[in-house]
N, CA, C and O atoms as a CHARMM CRD file, in Angstrom:
* protein
*
  288
    1    1 MET  N    167.17900  96.72700 124.91800 PROA 1      0.00000
    2    1 MET  CA   166.87500  98.13800 124.84600 PROA 1      0.00000
    3    1 MET  C    166.28700  98.58100 126.18600 PROA 1      0.00000
    4    1 MET  O    165.56600  97.82600 126.83700 PROA 1      0.00000
    5    2 ARG  N    166.59600  99.78100 126.57800 PROA 2      0.00000
    6    2 ARG  CA   166.07300 100.36000 127.81800 PROA 2      0.00000
    7    2 ARG  C    164.88500 101.27100 127.50500 PROA 2      0.00000
    8    2 ARG  O    164.76400 101.79000 126.39600 PROA 2      0.00000
    9    3 LEU  N    164.02200 101.45500 128.48400 PROA 3      0.00000
   10    3 LEU  CA   162.87000 102.33900 128.29900 PROA 3      0.00000
   11    3 LEU  C    163.32400 103.74400 127.91200 PROA 3      0.00000
   12    3 LEU  O    162.63800 104.43000 127.15400 PROA 3      0.00000
   13    4 SER  N    164.46000 104.16900 128.41900 PROA 4      0.00000
   14    4 SER  CA   164.96600 105.50500 128.09000 PROA 4      0.00000
   15    4 SER  C    165.30600 105.64500 126.60200 PROA 4      0.00000
   16    4 SER  O    165.37000 106.76300 126.09200 PROA 4      0.00000
   17    5 ASP  N    165.52500 104.51900 125.89700 PROA 5      0.00000
   18    5 ASP  CA   165.84100 104.53900 124.46600 PROA 5      0.00000
   19    5 ASP  C    164.60200 104.39600 123.58300 PROA 5      0.00000
   20    5 ASP  O    164.70000 104.50600 122.36100 PROA 5      0.00000
   21    6 ALA  N    163.45400 104.15500 124.18000 PROA 6      0.00000
   22    6 ALA  CA   162.21700 103.90800 123.42900 PROA 6      0.00000
   23    6 ALA  C    161.76900 105.16700 122.68600 PROA 6      0.00000
   24    6 ALA  O    162.06800 106.29100 123.09000 PROA 6      0.00000
   25    7 LYS  N    161.04500 104.94500 121.59200 PROA 7      0.00000
   26    7 LYS  CA   160.56200 106.05400 120.76900 PROA 7      0.00000
   27    7 LYS  C    159.07600 106.29700 121.00000 PROA 7      0.00000
   28    7 LYS  O    158.29300 105.36100 121.16300 PROA 7      0.00000
   29    8 LYS  N    158.71100 107.56200 121.01000 PROA 8      0.00000
   30    8 LYS  CA   157.31000 107.96200 121.17700 PROA 8      0.00000
   31    8 LYS  C    156.45200 107.34000 120.07900 PROA 8      0.00000
   32    8 LYS  O    156.82600 107.33600 118.90600 PROA 8      0.00000
   33    9 GLY  N    155.30100 106.81700 120.47900 PROA 9      0.00000
   34    9 GLY  CA   154.38100 106.21200 119.52900 PROA 9      0.00000
   35    9 GLY  C    154.63600 104.74300 119.25600 PROA 9      0.00000
   36    9 GLY  O    153.90000 104.12100 118.49000 PROA 9      0.00000
   37   10 SER  N    155.66400 104.17700 119.86800 PROA 10     0.00000
   38   10 SER  CA   156.00900 102.77100 119.64600 PROA 10     0.00000
   39   10 SER  C    155.48400 101.89000 120.76400 PROA 10     0.00000
   40   10 SER  O    155.15400 102.36200 121.85200 PROA 10     0.00000
   41   11 SER  N    155.41500 100.58600 120.46800 PROA 11     0.00000
   42   11 SER  CA   154.99800  99.59100 121.46000 PROA 11     0.00000
   43   11 SER  C    156.13800  98.61300 121.69500 PROA 11     0.00000
   44   11 SER  O    156.88900  98.28900 120.77400 PROA 11     0.00000
   45   12 TYR  N    156.26300  98.14900 122.92000 PROA 12     0.00000
   46   12 TYR  CA   157.34100  97.24900 123.30800 PROA 12     0.00000
   47   12 TYR  C    156.81600  96.19700 124.28000 PROA 12     0.00000
   48   12 TYR  O    155.69000  96.28700 124.76900 PROA 12     0.00000
   49   13 ILE  N    157.65700  95.19800 124.54900 PROA 13     0.00000
   50   13 ILE  CA   157.36600  94.15800 125.52600 PROA 13     0.00000
   51   13 ILE  C    158.39800  94.27500 126.64400 PROA 13     0.00000
   52   13 ILE  O    159.59000  94.42000 126.37400 PROA 13     0.00000
   53   14 VAL  N    157.95400  94.21300 127.88500 PROA 14     0.00000
   54   14 VAL  CA   158.85600  94.28600 129.03500 PROA 14     0.00000
   55   14 VAL  C    159.58500  92.95000 129.17600 PROA 14     0.00000
   56   14 VAL  O    158.95500  91.89700 129.27500 PROA 14     0.00000
   57   15 LEU  N    160.91600  93.00300 129.18500 PROA 15     0.00000
   58   15 LEU  CA   161.72600  91.80400 129.39500 PROA 15     0.00000
   59   15 LEU  C    162.15700  91.66900 130.84800 PROA 15     0.00000
   60   15 LEU  O    162.32000  90.55900 131.35400 PROA 15     0.00000
   61   16 GLY  N    162.33900  92.79800 131.51100 PROA 16     0.00000
   62   16 GLY  CA   162.76500  92.74900 132.89900 PROA 16     0.00000
   63   16 GLY  C    162.86000  94.13400 133.50500 PROA 16     0.00000
   64   16 GLY  O    162.79200  95.15200 132.81500 PROA 16     0.00000
   65   17 ILE  N    163.01800  94.13800 134.81700 PROA 17     0.00000
   66   17 ILE  CA   163.15000  95.39200 135.56000 PROA 17     0.00000
   67   17 ILE  C    164.39500  95.27400 136.42200 PROA 17     0.00000
   68   17 ILE  O    164.46500  94.42700 137.31200 PROA 17     0.00000
   69   18 ASP  N    165.37600  96.12400 136.15500 PROA 18     0.00000
   70   18 ASP  CA   166.65000  96.10300 136.86500 PROA 18     0.00000
   71   18 ASP  C    166.73600  97.34000 137.76300 PROA 18     0.00000
   72   18 ASP  O    167.52900  98.25000 137.52200 PROA 18     0.00000
   73   19 LEU  N    165.90600  97.34500 138.79300 PROA 19     0.00000
   74   19 LEU  CA   165.83700  98.46400 139.72700 PROA 19     0.00000
   75   19 LEU  C    165.82400  97.93200 141.15600 PROA 19     0.00000
   76   19 LEU  O    165.76400  96.72300 141.37900 PROA 19     0.00000
   77   20 ASP  N    165.87900  98.83500 142.10400 PROA 20     0.00000
   78   20 ASP  CA   165.77200  98.50200 143.51400 PROA 20     0.00000
   79   20 ASP  C    164.53600  97.62900 143.74100 PROA 20     0.00000
   80   20 ASP  O    163.50300  97.84200 143.10800 PROA 20     0.00000
   81   21 LEU  N    164.63700  96.66400 144.62800 PROA 21     0.00000
   82   21 LEU  CA   163.55100  95.70800 144.86100 PROA 21     0.00000
   83   21 LEU  C    162.23100  96.39700 145.20000 PROA 21     0.00000
   84   21 LEU  O    161.17400  95.97000 144.73600 PROA 21     0.00000
   85   22 LYS  N    162.28400  97.45500 146.00200 PROA 22     0.00000
   86   22 LYS  CA   161.06300  98.17300 146.38000 PROA 22     0.00000
   87   22 LYS  C    160.38500  98.79200 145.14800 PROA 22     0.00000
   88   22 LYS  O    159.16500  98.71300 145.00400 PROA 22     0.00000
   89   23 VAL  N    161.16500  99.39600 144.27900 PROA 23     0.00000
   90   23 VAL  CA   160.63400 100.01400 143.05700 PROA 23     0.00000
   91   23 VAL  C    160.13500  98.93200 142.10700 PROA 23     0.00000
   92   23 VAL  O    159.07400  99.07100 141.49800 PROA 23     0.00000
   93   24 LYS  N    160.90300  97.85600 141.98400 PROA 24     0.00000
   94   24 LYS  CA   160.51000  96.74200 141.11100 PROA 24     0.00000
   95   24 LYS  C    159.15700  96.16700 141.53200 PROA 24     0.00000
   96   24 LYS  O    158.29100  95.92700 140.69000 PROA 24     0.00000
   97   25 ARG  N    158.98200  95.95300 142.81000 PROA 25     0.00000
   98   25 ARG  CA   157.71000  95.41100 143.30400 PROA 25     0.00000
   99   25 ARG  C    156.55800  96.38100 143.06300 PROA 25     0.00000
  100   25 ARG  O    155.44800  95.95800 142.73800 PROA 25     0.00000
  101   26 ARG  N    156.80900  97.65800 143.21900 PROA 26     0.00000
  102   26 ARG  CA   155.76400  98.66300 142.98100 PROA 26     0.00000
  103   26 ARG  C    155.33500  98.64700 141.51000 PROA 26     0.00000
  104   26 ARG  O    154.14300  98.69000 141.20700 PROA 26     0.00000
  105   27 LEU  N    156.30400  98.58500 140.60900 PROA 27     0.00000
  106   27 LEU  CA   155.97800  98.52900 139.18300 PROA 27     0.00000
  107   27 LEU  C    155.21900  97.24800 138.84400 PROA 27     0.00000
  108   27 LEU  O    154.30400  97.26500 138.02100 PROA 27     0.00000
  109   28 GLN  N    155.59700  96.14800 139.47300 PROA 28     0.00000
  110   28 GLN  CA   154.88700  94.88900 139.24900 PROA 28     0.00000
  111   28 GLN  C    153.45200  94.97300 139.75900 PROA 28     0.00000
  112   28 GLN  O    152.53800  94.44300 139.12800 PROA 28     0.00000
  113   29 MET  N    153.25000  95.63300 140.89200 PROA 29     0.00000
  114   29 MET  CA   151.89900  95.80100 141.42700 PROA 29     0.00000
  115   29 MET  C    151.03800  96.66200 140.49100 PROA 29     0.00000
  116   29 MET  O    149.81700  96.51000 140.44500 PROA 29     0.00000
  117   30 LEU  N    151.67500  97.54800 139.76000 PROA 30     0.00000
  118   30 LEU  CA   150.96500  98.40100 138.80300 PROA 30     0.00000
  119   30 LEU  C    150.72500  97.69000 137.46900 PROA 30     0.00000
  120   30 LEU  O    150.09400  98.24400 136.56900 PROA 30     0.00000
  121   31 GLY  N    151.23300  96.46100 137.34800 PROA 31     0.00000
  122   31 GLY  CA   150.98300  95.66900 136.14500 PROA 31     0.00000
  123   31 GLY  C    152.14400  95.53600 135.19100 PROA 31     0.00000
  124   31 GLY  O    152.01400  94.87700 134.16000 PROA 31     0.00000
  125   32 MET  N    153.28800  96.14600 135.50300 PROA 32     0.00000
  126   32 MET  CA   154.44400  96.04900 134.62000 PROA 32     0.00000
  127   32 MET  C    155.25700  94.81000 135.00100 PROA 32     0.00000
  128   32 MET  O    156.12000  94.86400 135.87700 PROA 32     0.00000
  129   33 THR  N    154.96800  93.70200 134.33300 PROA 33     0.00000
  130   33 THR  CA   155.64900  92.43900 134.59800 PROA 33     0.00000
  131   33 THR  C    156.27700  91.92800 133.30500 PROA 33     0.00000
  132   33 THR  O    156.02300  92.46500 132.22700 PROA 33     0.00000
  133   34 HSD  N    157.09400  90.89100 133.42000 PROA 34     0.00000
  134   34 HSD  CA   157.74100  90.28200 132.25500 PROA 34     0.00000
  135   34 HSD  C    156.68000  89.87600 131.23000 PROA 34     0.00000
  136   34 HSD  O    155.71200  89.19300 131.56400 PROA 34     0.00000
  137   35 GLY  N    156.87100  90.30100 129.98900 PROA 35     0.00000
  138   35 GLY  CA   155.94100  89.94700 128.92300 PROA 35     0.00000
  139   35 GLY  C    154.80400  90.92800 128.70100 PROA 35     0.00000
  140   35 GLY  O    154.01200  90.75500 127.77400 PROA 35     0.00000
  141   36 THR  N    154.71100  91.95200 129.53500 PROA 36     0.00000
  142   36 THR  CA   153.64400  92.94500 129.40200 PROA 36     0.00000
  143   36 THR  C    153.94300  93.89800 128.24600 PROA 36     0.00000
  144   36 THR  O    155.07700  94.34800 128.08400 PROA 36     0.00000
  145   37 ALA  N    152.93500  94.19800 127.45500 PROA 37     0.00000
  146   37 ALA  CA   153.07200  95.17400 126.36800 PROA 37     0.00000
  147   37 ALA  C    152.91700  96.58000 126.93800 PROA 37     0.00000
  148   37 ALA  O    152.03700  96.83000 127.76200 PROA 37     0.00000
  149   38 ILE  N    153.77500  97.49400 126.49500 PROA 38     0.00000
  150   38 ILE  CA   153.65000  98.89400 126.89600 PROA 38     0.00000
  151   38 ILE  C    153.70300  99.77300 125.65100 PROA 38     0.00000
  152   38 ILE  O    154.34500  99.42800 124.65900 PROA 38     0.00000
  153   39 ASP  N    153.02700 100.90200 125.71800 PROA 39     0.00000
  154   39 ASP  CA   153.02600 101.89300 124.64400 PROA 39     0.00000
  155   39 ASP  C    153.66000 103.17100 125.16800 PROA 39     0.00000
  156   39 ASP  O    153.40100 103.58400 126.29800 PROA 39     0.00000
  157   40 ILE  N    154.49300 103.79500 124.34200 PROA 40     0.00000
  158   40 ILE  CA   155.12600 105.06000 124.70600 PROA 40     0.00000
  159   40 ILE  C    154.22400 106.17800 124.19200 PROA 40     0.00000
  160   40 ILE  O    154.10000 106.37900 122.98400 PROA 40     0.00000
  161   41 LEU  N    153.60200 106.89700 125.10800 PROA 41     0.00000
  162   41 LEU  CA   152.66100 107.95000 124.72900 PROA 41     0.00000
  163   41 LEU  C    153.32000 109.31000 124.58900 PROA 41     0.00000
  164   41 LEU  O    152.94800 110.09700 123.71700 PROA 41     0.00000
  165   42 ASN  N    154.30000 109.59300 125.44600 PROA 42     0.00000
  166   42 ASN  CA   154.95000 110.89800 125.41800 PROA 42     0.00000
  167   42 ASN  C    156.36200 110.77100 125.95700 PROA 42     0.00000
  168   42 ASN  O    156.59800 110.12100 126.97500 PROA 42     0.00000
  169   43 LYS  N    157.29300 111.39700 125.26200 PROA 43     0.00000
  170   43 LYS  CA   158.69200 111.38800 125.69400 PROA 43     0.00000
  171   43 LYS  C    159.27900 112.75300 125.39000 PROA 43     0.00000
  172   43 LYS  O    159.34400 113.17300 124.23500 PROA 43     0.00000
  173   44 LYS  N    159.70300 113.43700 126.43100 PROA 44     0.00000
  174   44 LYS  CA   160.30500 114.75200 126.27600 PROA 44     0.00000
  175   44 LYS  C    161.73900 114.70700 126.77900 PROA 44     0.00000
  176   44 LYS  O    162.14000 113.76800 127.46600 PROA 44     0.00000
  177   45 ILE  N    162.49700 115.72500 126.43000 PROA 45     0.00000
  178   45 ILE  CA   163.89100 115.78900 126.86500 PROA 45     0.00000
  179   45 ILE  C    163.97200 115.88500 128.38300 PROA 45     0.00000
  180   45 ILE  O    164.81900 115.24500 129.00600 PROA 45     0.00000
  181   46 SER  N    163.09500 116.68000 128.97100 PROA 46     0.00000
  182   46 SER  CA   163.07300 116.78200 130.43100 PROA 46     0.00000
  183   46 SER  C    161.69900 116.36800 130.93600 PROA 46     0.00000
  184   46 SER  O    160.70100 116.49800 130.22700 PROA 46     0.00000
  185   47 GLY  N    161.65700 115.88200 132.13400 PROA 47     0.00000
  186   47 GLY  CA   160.39200 115.45100 132.71300 PROA 47     0.00000
  187   47 GLY  C    160.15900 113.96400 132.53000 PROA 47     0.00000
  188   47 GLY  O    160.94200 113.28200 131.86900 PROA 47     0.00000
  189   48 PRO  N    159.08500 113.46200 133.11500 PROA 48     0.00000
  190   48 PRO  CA   158.81700 112.02400 133.05800 PROA 48     0.00000
  191   48 PRO  C    158.31300 111.57000 131.68600 PROA 48     0.00000
  192   48 PRO  O    157.80700 112.36600 130.89500 PROA 48     0.00000
  193   49 MET  N    158.46500 110.27300 131.43000 PROA 49     0.00000
  194   49 MET  CA   157.94500 109.65100 130.22000 PROA 49     0.00000
  195   49 MET  C    156.54700 109.13300 130.53700 PROA 49     0.00000
  196   49 MET  O    156.32900 108.55700 131.60300 PROA 49     0.00000
  197   50 ILE  N    155.60800 109.32800 129.63200 PROA 50     0.00000
  198   50 ILE  CA   154.24200 108.84100 129.82700 PROA 50     0.00000
  199   50 ILE  C    154.09100 107.54400 129.03300 PROA 50     0.00000
  200   50 ILE  O    154.29600 107.51900 127.82000 PROA 50     0.00000
  201   51 ILE  N    153.73000 106.46700 129.73700 PROA 51     0.00000
  202   51 ILE  CA   153.55600 105.16900 129.09400 PROA 51     0.00000
  203   51 ILE  C    152.17300 104.61600 129.41900 PROA 51     0.00000
  204   51 ILE  O    151.51400 105.05600 130.36100 PROA 51     0.00000
  205   52 LYS  N    151.75700 103.65500 128.62900 PROA 52     0.00000
  206   52 LYS  CA   150.47400 102.99500 128.85900 PROA 52     0.00000
  207   52 LYS  C    150.74900 101.51400 129.10600 PROA 52     0.00000
  208   52 LYS  O    151.34400 100.83000 128.27300 PROA 52     0.00000
  209   53 VAL  N    150.30500 101.03300 130.26700 PROA 53     0.00000
  210   53 VAL  CA   150.49800  99.64300 130.66700 PROA 53     0.00000
  211   53 VAL  C    149.13800  99.06000 131.01400 PROA 53     0.00000
  212   53 VAL  O    148.45900  99.55900 131.91100 PROA 53     0.00000
  213   54 ARG  N    148.73900  98.01600 130.31800 PROA 54     0.00000
  214   54 ARG  CA   147.46300  97.33900 130.56900 PROA 54     0.00000
  215   54 ARG  C    146.28100  98.31600 130.61500 PROA 54     0.00000
  216   54 ARG  O    145.38800  98.18800 131.45200 PROA 54     0.00000
  217   55 GLY  N    146.29400  99.28600 129.70600 PROA 55     0.00000
  218   55 GLY  CA   145.18800 100.23000 129.59600 PROA 55     0.00000
  219   55 GLY  C    145.25000 101.42800 130.52300 PROA 55     0.00000
  220   55 GLY  O    144.35400 102.27100 130.49900 PROA 55     0.00000
  221   56 THR  N    146.29200 101.52200 131.34100 PROA 56     0.00000
  222   56 THR  CA   146.42700 102.62300 132.29500 PROA 56     0.00000
  223   56 THR  C    147.66800 103.44500 131.97000 PROA 56     0.00000
  224   56 THR  O    148.72600 102.89100 131.67000 PROA 56     0.00000
  225   57 ARG  N    147.53600 104.75600 132.03100 PROA 57     0.00000
  226   57 ARG  CA   148.67200 105.65300 131.78200 PROA 57     0.00000
  227   57 ARG  C    149.47600 105.86800 133.05700 PROA 57     0.00000
  228   57 ARG  O    148.92400 106.02300 134.14700 PROA 57     0.00000
  229   58 PHE  N    150.80300 105.87400 132.88900 PROA 58     0.00000
  230   58 PHE  CA   151.71200 106.10900 134.00500 PROA 58     0.00000
  231   58 PHE  C    152.78500 107.09500 133.58600 PROA 58     0.00000
  232   58 PHE  O    153.18600 107.13800 132.42300 PROA 58     0.00000
  233   59 ALA  N    153.24400 107.88200 134.53900 PROA 59     0.00000
  234   59 ALA  CA   154.40900 108.73000 134.34000 PROA 59     0.00000
  235   59 ALA  C    155.58500 108.03200 135.01000 PROA 59     0.00000
  236   59 ALA  O    155.52100 107.68300 136.18900 PROA 59     0.00000
  237   60 VAL  N    156.65600 107.83000 134.25300 PROA 60     0.00000
  238   60 VAL  CA   157.84600 107.15700 134.77400 PROA 60     0.00000
  239   60 VAL  C    158.99200 108.15300 134.74500 PROA 60     0.00000
  240   60 VAL  O    159.32400 108.69800 133.69300 PROA 60     0.00000
  241   61 GLY  N    159.59200 108.38900 135.89900 PROA 61     0.00000
  242   61 GLY  CA   160.70000 109.32600 136.00300 PROA 61     0.00000
  243   61 GLY  C    161.92300 108.86900 135.22700 PROA 61     0.00000
  244   61 GLY  O    162.13800 107.67200 135.03600 PROA 61     0.00000
  245   62 LYS  N    162.71900 109.82900 134.78400 PROA 62     0.00000
  246   62 LYS  CA   163.91000 109.54100 133.98000 PROA 62     0.00000
  247   62 LYS  C    164.86500 108.57400 134.66800 PROA 62     0.00000
  248   62 LYS  O    165.46500 107.72800 134.00500 PROA 62     0.00000
  249   63 LYS  N    165.01800 108.68300 135.98500 PROA 63     0.00000
  250   63 LYS  CA   165.98900 107.81900 136.66300 PROA 63     0.00000
  251   63 LYS  C    165.55000 106.35700 136.68800 PROA 63     0.00000
  252   63 LYS  O    166.38900 105.47400 136.86800 PROA 63     0.00000
  253   64 PHE  N    164.26900 106.08200 136.51300 PROA 64     0.00000
  254   64 PHE  CA   163.78500 104.70000 136.48100 PROA 64     0.00000
  255   64 PHE  C    163.78300 104.12300 135.06700 PROA 64     0.00000
  256   64 PHE  O    163.78000 102.90400 134.89800 PROA 64     0.00000
  257   65 CYS  N    163.78500 104.98000 134.06100 PROA 65     0.00000
  258   65 CYS  CA   163.69600 104.51200 132.67000 PROA 65     0.00000
  259   65 CYS  C    164.88100 103.63500 132.26100 PROA 65     0.00000
  260   65 CYS  O    164.72200 102.72700 131.44500 PROA 65     0.00000
  261   66 ASP  N    166.05300 103.89500 132.81300 PROA 66     0.00000
  262   66 ASP  CA   167.22900 103.08800 132.47000 PROA 66     0.00000
  263   66 ASP  C    167.15700 101.68000 133.04600 PROA 66     0.00000
  264   66 ASP  O    167.85600 100.78800 132.56600 PROA 66     0.00000
  265   67 GLY  N    166.33500 101.46100 134.05400 PROA 67     0.00000
  266   67 GLY  CA   166.24800 100.15800 134.69400 PROA 67     0.00000
  267   67 GLY  C    165.15600  99.25100 134.15300 PROA 67     0.00000
  268   67 GLY  O    164.99000  98.13100 134.63600 PROA 67     0.00000
  269   68 ILE  N    164.41300  99.71300 133.16200 PROA 68     0.00000
  270   68 ILE  CA   163.33200  98.90600 132.58100 PROA 68     0.00000
  271   68 ILE  C    163.79400  98.43200 131.20500 PROA 68     0.00000
  272   68 ILE  O    164.04400  99.23800 130.30900 PROA 68     0.00000
  273   69 ILE  N    163.90300  97.10800 131.05300 PROA 69     0.00000
  274   69 ILE  CA   164.44900  96.50200 129.84400 PROA 69     0.00000
  275   69 ILE  C    163.30400  96.05500 128.93800 PROA 69     0.00000
  276   69 ILE  O    162.36700  95.38700 129.37500 PROA 69     0.00000
  277   70 LEU  N    163.40400  96.44300 127.65600 PROA 70     0.00000
  278   70 LEU  CA   162.33100  96.19400 126.69000 PROA 70     0.00000
  279   70 LEU  C    162.81500  95.39400 125.48700 PROA 70     0.00000
  280   70 LEU  O    164.01200  95.27300 125.22700 PROA 70     0.00000
  281   71 GLU  N    161.83500  94.85200 124.76200 PROA 71     0.00000
  282   71 GLU  CA   162.06500  94.16900 123.49300 PROA 71     0.00000
  283   71 GLU  C    161.13500  94.81100 122.46800 PROA 71     0.00000
  284   71 GLU  O    159.99900  95.16000 122.78600 PROA 71     0.00000
  285   72 ASP  N    161.61800  94.96600 121.24500 PROA 72     0.00000
  286   72 ASP  CA   160.77700  95.53500 120.17400 PROA 72     0.00000
  287   72 ASP  C    159.57900  94.67700 119.88900 PROA 72     0.00000
  288   72 ASP  O    158.77300  95.01000 119.02000 PROA 72     0.00000
């Protein structure tokens, strides 16, 4: 499942990040690594998705959501 398919109010585990190396490293520096639990706080049709990673809220743009692979 991709982050773009995630449902608001649900929790998931990060399986991988399939994005440009620079973006992947930035997300890893922010704490989004393999096995990390994330919570979907807000998801709208337009605009960024708000997620919670290791206790910190992040806004993730729509174009990056397809590159983040999750597990239920």
